[in-house]
Each structure stands twice: as C-alpha cells, then as structure tokens.
Backbone bond lengths (Angstrom), bond angles and torsions (degrees), N, CA, C in turn:
res aa  C-N    CA-C-N  psi(-1)  N-CA   C-N-CA  omega(-1)  CA-C   N-CA-C  phi
1 M - - - 1.378 - - 1.362 122.83 -
2 R 1.352 115.25 -44.13 1.306 125.38 178.60 1.486 113.03 -65.45
3 S 1.376 118.13 -41.59 1.488 118.21 177.18 1.517 111.51 -68.56
4 L 1.379 116.98 -24.41 1.369 116.53 178.96 1.621 109.25 -72.31
5 M 1.345 113.55 -33.77 1.488 116.34 172.26 1.471 114.99 -60.56
6 I 1.341 111.58 -53.43 1.425 121.62 172.53 1.541 115.83 -44.62
7 F 1.332 114.75 -51.78 1.499 124.03 -178.68 1.519 110.02 -68.34
8 G 1.340 110.12 -35.69 1.522 110.32 -177.09 1.602 108.18 -74.97
9 A 1.350 115.55 -35.84 1.465 116.34 178.44 1.466 107.52 -67.34
10 L 1.250 122.32 -27.74 1.545 122.76 -177.30 1.506 102.52 -73.82
11 A 1.357 120.17 -50.69 1.283 118.86 -174.37 1.652 112.78 -63.49
12 T 1.295 117.47 -34.59 1.471 119.56 176.94 1.480 112.02 -71.10
13 V 1.412 116.40 -37.71 1.344 123.45 -170.72 1.632 107.52 -68.44
14 A 1.293 113.68 -34.86 1.444 120.65 -175.08 1.530 117.18 -57.88
15 A 1.306 106.95 -13.13 1.525 117.31 -178.25 1.471 111.43 -82.75
16 C 1.307 122.48 -1.88 1.468 118.37 -173.94 1.496 111.03 -96.42
17 G 1.141 129.74 -32.82 1.529 123.45 -172.35 1.493 114.64 -123.30
18 G 1.215 113.44 -165.68 1.482 115.09 -178.58 1.678 104.81 -160.60
19 G 1.209 114.34 174.86 1.534 117.07 176.04 1.448 110.37 79.99
20 G 1.318 113.57 -155.62 1.483 120.88 -177.20 1.561 112.91 -69.66
21 V 1.297 110.94 150.70 1.499 114.13 -179.61 1.514 107.45 -108.61
22 S 1.350 114.21 134.42 1.528 121.68 174.35 1.428 108.32 -141.16
23 G 1.421 116.19 168.79 1.409 120.82 -179.73 1.535 106.01 97.62
24 T 1.388 115.66 154.02 1.347 125.04 -172.29 1.515 108.69 -61.04
25 V 1.317 116.01 -50.26 1.451 120.54 -167.01 1.695 104.73 -77.83
26 G 1.365 119.45 -35.05 1.466 120.70 -177.94 1.516 102.54 -70.55
27 E 1.324 124.96 -40.97 1.422 122.25 -173.00 1.499 106.36 -75.48
28 A 1.351 124.76 -29.19 1.420 120.02 176.08 1.466 115.23 -73.45
29 C 1.388 116.06 -25.59 1.289 122.07 179.50 1.560 109.76 -71.38
30 I 1.334 115.04 -42.32 1.518 114.45 179.79 1.534 107.40 -77.93
31 D 1.206 121.02 -27.88 1.484 121.62 -178.44 1.628 111.00 -68.63
32 A 1.399 114.08 -29.59 1.429 122.39 179.08 1.447 113.55 -62.99
33 D 1.241 116.77 -26.03 1.549 128.91 177.44 1.558 108.15 55.35
34 R 1.227 118.50 49.63 1.447 123.66 177.72 1.612 105.12 -78.42
35 R 1.286 114.25 155.74 1.399 118.60 -178.05 1.548 116.41 -55.16
36 N 1.288 116.90 -41.03 1.405 121.91 -173.76 1.548 111.56 -93.79
37 A 1.202 121.21 -5.54 1.493 128.17 178.54 1.521 110.91 -69.18
38 S 1.280 117.44 106.99 1.339 128.28 169.80 1.548 117.03 -113.85
39 P 1.280 124.09 154.96 1.425 123.48 172.35 1.346 110.48 -42.01
40 A 1.297 126.26 -47.19 1.419 133.59 -168.76 1.524 108.73 -64.47
41 L 1.377 110.48 -52.65 1.605 122.11 177.72 1.504 108.48 -57.22
42 C 1.392 116.35 -56.80 1.391 117.62 -172.81 1.608 114.52 -65.19
43 S 1.302 111.39 -25.55 1.435 116.69 175.76 1.525 112.72 -72.50
44 C 1.235 109.51 -41.49 1.478 115.47 173.29 1.519 115.38 -56.76
45 V 1.342 110.67 -47.81 1.516 119.27 -176.40 1.610 103.32 -63.63
46 Q 1.295 120.03 -48.64 1.393 118.95 169.59 1.521 119.43 -49.12
47 Q 1.225 118.77 -39.71 1.421 119.75 177.06 1.548 114.69 -66.72
48 V 1.331 109.01 -39.69 1.512 110.94 173.62 1.493 111.52 -66.36
49 A 1.359 117.37 -37.67 1.530 118.71 -175.02 1.484 103.49 -64.96
50 S 1.357 123.73 -41.21 1.303 127.51 -175.00 1.518 114.62 -62.61
51 R 1.254 111.99 -30.31 1.640 119.69 173.69 1.539 112.01 -82.85
52 T 1.238 116.86 -34.80 1.532 115.55 -171.20 1.460 116.28 -107.03
53 L 1.270 122.29 -16.16 1.544 127.50 -178.60 1.436 114.31 -123.11
54 S 1.318 111.96 139.21 1.473 117.61 169.60 1.468 113.47 -62.21
55 G 1.319 119.50 168.59 1.451 121.05 175.91 1.439 115.01 -57.44
56 R 1.335 110.81 -41.09 1.512 119.76 178.87 1.549 113.06 -64.05
57 D 1.313 111.42 -40.32 1.503 114.20 174.01 1.413 118.29 -67.32
58 Q 1.421 108.07 -33.13 1.483 111.72 -179.66 1.521 111.63 -66.85
59 S 1.354 114.40 -38.23 1.462 119.22 176.30 1.422 113.46 -60.49
60 R 1.285 115.42 -37.38 1.534 120.43 179.11 1.476 111.42 -70.19
61 A 1.349 112.01 -41.81 1.495 111.45 -176.45 1.503 111.73 -73.84
62 A 1.365 116.43 -29.27 1.497 119.91 177.60 1.510 108.11 -63.09
63 A 1.292 122.31 -32.16 1.500 121.62 179.79 1.550 109.78 -64.13
64 F 1.262 120.27 -25.31 1.460 120.88 -176.92 1.597 110.02 -66.67
65 F 1.246 113.31 -29.21 1.592 116.74 174.42 1.362 112.47 -54.42
66 A 1.501 119.09 -49.14 1.454 121.59 -179.65 1.447 114.13 -78.55
67 E 1.339 120.80 -35.36 1.441 127.89 178.18 1.513 115.55 -127.83
68 P 1.249 113.99 87.18 1.414 123.16 -175.35 1.597 117.02 -62.39
69 Q 1.364 107.71 -23.48 1.468 115.77 174.73 1.555 111.51 -67.53
70 M 1.333 114.93 -21.97 1.488 117.14 178.87 1.516 109.62 -67.24
71 A 1.368 111.90 -38.11 1.567 117.91 177.44 1.574 107.66 -59.45
72 Q 1.315 113.99 -51.54 1.507 118.37 -179.53 1.528 110.79 -57.15
73 D 1.332 121.46 -45.69 1.365 127.48 -174.09 1.542 108.47 -63.39
74 T 1.349 110.90 -41.72 1.551 118.35 179.96 1.476 113.23 -69.42
75 R 1.271 116.60 -40.56 1.451 125.95 178.57 1.595 111.19 -63.34
76 Q 1.352 117.28 -37.26 1.352 120.41 177.77 1.633 121.20 -91.70
77 S 1.315 109.63 -4.05 1.447 122.50 178.49 1.522 114.56 -60.65
78 D 1.335 119.54 141.02 1.448 118.95 174.05 1.396 113.56 -96.38
79 R 1.290 117.80 5.28 1.549 122.86 -175.43 1.497 105.85 -74.35
80 R 1.257 116.47 137.51 1.519 126.21 -177.32 1.575 107.51 -56.07
81 G 1.322 117.35 -49.74 1.455 119.68 -175.43 1.560 112.41 -64.83
82 D 1.334 115.76 -37.26 1.409 123.59 174.42 1.584 111.72 -62.81
83 E 1.377 116.06 -44.29 1.412 118.10 175.64 1.386 109.73 -67.05
84 A 1.209 130.94 -45.35 1.500 131.48 175.12 1.463 108.31 -55.06
85 F 1.243 119.98 -49.44 1.510 120.74 -174.90 1.535 105.47 -64.23
86 W 1.296 117.85 -43.04 1.503 118.68 -176.66 1.464 112.82 -64.93
87 D 1.278 121.41 -34.54 1.419 127.99 167.81 1.595 113.41 -50.12
88 R 1.291 107.03 -53.56 1.494 114.76 -179.35 1.527 113.18 -69.12
89 Y 1.385 114.69 -29.62 1.408 119.25 -179.11 1.602 108.14 -72.73
90 K 1.389 117.52 -36.88 1.410 122.61 177.38 1.540 111.88 -61.34
91 V 1.390 113.38 -37.14 1.532 114.10 174.74 1.455 114.58 -65.56
92 F 1.363 113.62 -40.71 1.423 120.07 177.24 1.619 108.88 -59.97
93 S 1.302 115.10 -51.84 1.457 118.91 -174.23 1.609 110.71 -63.97
94 E 1.280 122.10 -41.21 1.314 119.47 178.37 1.478 112.58 -70.29
95 A 1.365 120.84 -34.93 1.435 127.71 177.25 1.614 107.15 -56.73
96 A 1.354 109.38 -52.48 1.538 118.74 -174.25 1.602 103.58 -62.04
97 K 1.286 121.75 -45.91 1.445 120.18 -179.80 1.607 109.64 -51.33
98 R 1.318 112.36 -52.60 1.428 117.62 -175.58 1.467 112.38 -60.34
99 Q 1.299 114.44 -49.39 1.449 122.11 -164.50 1.621 109.36 -75.57
100 C 1.247 113.30 -37.59 1.394 121.89 -173.55 1.499 118.73 -101.69
101 R 1.200 113.10 12.04 1.503 121.38 177.93 1.468 113.26 -48.39
102 S 1.286 115.08 -53.21 1.503 117.78 -172.51 1.448 119.54 -86.15
103 V 1.410 112.27 11.14 1.529 120.42 176.71 1.521 106.33 -86.51
104 S 1.309 117.51 139.42 1.653 118.94 179.10 1.451 104.98 -142.14
C-alpha cells in the first residue's frame, strides 16, 4: 500500500515541471526508472520536496525510491522520530499529488 502511495505521488508529481532534473528527490525519481517517471514529473516532485521537506528529509524520502520497503518500515514504526518524519512525508506526498497531477 505504501509503495503504491509513493509511486502514485511520483506519477502525480511528474506533472509539475520540465527540463533537467536536479535535487536528491528528483534524481532518485529518475534513477528509479519507474514507468511514469519522466523528467517533467520528477522535476515537479523535486520542486514540491524543496518547498515541503528539509534537506535531511529529502535524502530520507529519496531512499524510498530505491527501497520501497524502507517507506513501509518507516510508516509502521513506533519511534517518535519516524512518526514525525512520516507526518512530514505525507504532507509532501499529498502536495505532490495535487500540484503535479497534470504532468505526464
């Protein structure tokens, strides 16, 4: 379920931007080589990440692209720091879905 949310967020976020992709999250998005991951989508996702996540949170979120199980483990964790991160990640994910919906 968590990986579906991640992939959905990526697909939605890709709708935001265009051109070259930079940033930790944007590069992880491209490197993950998902079917719907385009430079435009990954750029949009990065733009949202830059507005909603700290640099440290972006690095952590970027790791989810390569290791979706990390997202699941974080979501299910009872550790206070993981719960706080997950709350911030959900804000990012929802914003990415809204703002990048039209990017393909």
